[in-house]
C-alpha angles and dihedrals in degrees: 000000000000124000113263134194116215118198097215096203090057095053112111114262118225115203110208126166091340093309127114113224130185123179102214098179133004142123089313088065092046100265116147105181109031146020132208125215132188108212127188117195114190121222112287093015132112140191121250116260108277137188122190130197092224135045119289129206121191119193115194110222101170140003133016133276148137132260117212107203127183116338102322114354114122121187126184116234124209134153117300095022127122124209116203117199124188121228119284095013114133115234145159136187126229126195105226096171138080096249133054116291106224118194133178109216122201114190128186111232103234122160117239112267 
């Protein structure tokens, strides 16, 4: 694999369920073990419930929100915080603020078992 520079603002945006998603780095860029997403959640919006086979890390870049993890754990999100989620744990993110919640997601690429 060769080094590659990705201009994040030029990465195609995908609008899904009111969210703005950009895949900044993944298998398409030659990665084998992880992928990185840039996710924008507008005020009053939330992600669908997700569960991933690998570990997930969510770094809050802007805005405020709440992560609902597992059955009843609720964690407040604000800039400069990092949420670490073990494999197979259901979770979703909710924007509780008045500006966009912007999160960098790092997901381990693990095949389904």
